[in-house]
C-alpha positions in Angstrom: -35.5 43.8 -41.1 -37.7 42.2 -38.2 -35.2 41.2 -35.1 -35.0 39.5 -32.1 -33.2 40.3 -28.7 -32.0 37.5 -26.8 -29.3 38.7 -23.2 -29.3 42.3 -24.9 -27.9 40.6 -28.4 -30.0 41.2 -31.5 -30.7 38.2 -33.7 -31.6 38.2 -37.3 -34.5 35.2 -37.8 -32.0 33.9 -40.3 -29.3 33.4 -37.8 -32.0 32.4 -34.8 -31.9 28.4 -36.3 -28.3 28.4 -36.8 -28.3 29.9 -33.1 -30.5 27.0 -31.5 -28.3 24.6 -33.4 -25.6 25.4 -31.6 -27.3 25.3 -27.8 -29.0 22.0 -28.5 -25.4 20.6 -30.0 -23.0 22.0 -27.0 -26.1 20.6 -24.5 -25.8 17.2 -25.9 -22.2 17.1 -26.3 -21.7 18.6 -22.2 -24.5 15.7 -21.7 -22.2 13.2 -23.4 -19.0 14.2 -21.6 -20.8 14.1 -18.1 -22.0 10.5 -18.4 -19.0 9.2 -19.9 -17.1 10.8 -17.0 -19.5 9.1 -14.3 -19.5 5.3 -15.8 -17.6 2.3 -14.9 -16.4 -0.4 -17.1 -18.9 -3.1 -17.4 -16.4 -6.3 -17.7 -12.6 -7.0 -16.0 -10.0 -6.6 -17.7 -7.7 -8.0 -15.3 -8.4 -11.1 -13.8 -6.8 -11.8 -10.3 -4.0 -14.7 -10.7 -3.2 -17.0 -7.7 -0.8 -14.6 -6.5 -3.0 -11.8 -6.0 -5.2 -14.0 -4.4 -2.7 -15.1 -1.8 -1.5 -11.1 -1.0 -5.5 -10.5 -0.4 -5.5 -13.0 2.2 -2.3 -12.2 3.8 -3.0 -8.6 4.3 -6.8 -9.2 5.6 -4.6 -12.1 7.5 -2.4 -9.2 9.3 -5.8 -6.5 9.5 -8.1 -9.5 11.2 -4.4 -9.6 13.5 -4.3 -6.5 14.2 -8.1 -5.9 14.7 -8.3 -9.3 17.1 -5.5 -7.3 19.4 -7.3 -3.9 19.6 -10.2 -5.3 20.6 -8.4 -7.4 23.1 -6.6 -4.4 24.5 -9.5 -2.2 24.3 -11.4 -4.7 26.5 -9.1 -5.6 28.8 -8.5 -1.5 29.9 -11.9 -1.1 29.9 -12.5 -3.5 32.3 -9.3 -2.5 34.0 -10.5 1.5 34.3 -14.3 -0.6 35.9 -13.0 -2.9 37.9 -10.7 -0.2 39.9 -12.1 2.5 42.5 -11.2 5.7 41.7 -12.4 7.4 44.5 -10.2 10.4 44.4 -11.3 11.2 40.5 -15.5 11.5 39.3 -17.6 9.1 39.5 -18.6 9.4 36.1 -15.8 7.0 35.0 -18.9 3.9 33.6 -19.4 5.9 30.3 -15.4 5.9 29.5 -15.5 2.0 30.5 -18.8 1.0 28.2 -17.0 3.0 25.4 -13.7 1.2 25.7 -15.8 -2.3 26.2 -17.9 -1.8 23.3 -15.4 -0.4 21.0 -13.1 -3.6 21.6 -16.5 -5.8 20.9 -16.8 -4.2 17.9 -13.0 -4.2 16.9 -13.3 -7.9 17.8 -16.6 -8.7 15.6 -14.3 -6.6 12.5 -11.6 -9.2 13.2 -13.9 -12.0 12.8 -15.4 -10.6 9.2 -11.4 -10.2 8.2 -10.5 -14.0 9.0 -13.6 -15.1 7.0 -12.6 -13.2 4.0 -8.7 -14.1 4.3 -9.6 -17.6 4.3 -12.1 -16.9 1.7 -9.5 -15.4 -0.6 -6.8 -18.1 0.5 -9.4 -21.0 -0.5 -9.9 -19.5 -4.2 -6.4 -19.3 -4.2 -5.8 -23.0 -4.0 -8.8 -23.5 -6.5 -7.0 -22.1 -9.3 -6.0 -24.8 -11.6 -4.8 -22.9 -14.3 -2.8 -20.1 -14.2 -1.1 -18.0 -16.9 2.5 -16.7 -15.6 5.4 -15.3 -17.9 8.4 -17.7 -17.6 12.2 -16.4 -18.4 13.7 -18.7 -21.6 16.9 -18.5 -23.6 15.8 -18.3 -27.4 18.4 -18.6 -30.0 18.3 -15.5 -32.2 21.0 -14.5 -35.4 23.7 -13.5 -32.7 23.3 -16.3 -29.9 21.1 -16.8 -26.7 18.8 -14.1 -26.0 16.6 -14.4 -22.3 13.2 -13.1 -22.6 9.8 -14.0 -21.0 7.5 -16.1 -22.7 3.4 -16.8 -21.5 3.4 -20.5 -19.9 0.3 -22.3 -18.9 0.6 -23.7 -15.1 -1.6 -26.6 -13.9 -2.6 -27.9 -10.6 -3.1 -31.1 -10.0 -4.5 -32.6 -7.1 -3.4 -36.5 -5.7 
């Protein structure tokens, strides 16, 4: 009977279709798994609550204060190095001075961005009129009162 060899393995022509189908199916399974691994969720299943926005705002505020103080410290350090006379040291301290001042300015600009993001998140938290939160309550069951959490809707009115 006529035989075809692939990679030093002989395959009969009858099994060649079967062999090719296995390769094609394996390839499509591999591509499908690869696509599933790198895909992302299209819709957000978790909506942020008022507390989430407030926590985010507080952490951004702390970050911005740290950036601002760090930038000011770097800038003042650069100015002090630049204004002092280091006659006994090498005269190439201009590069260090410039580096400290530039790093301080960049850090201060980053603090402005963090401050604005913090304010934006705080406004979002205050703008949430309706929120859903679990509330602890007592429920009457067979043997007596049992405390449980039930979903409660909270409304915010501006007067």
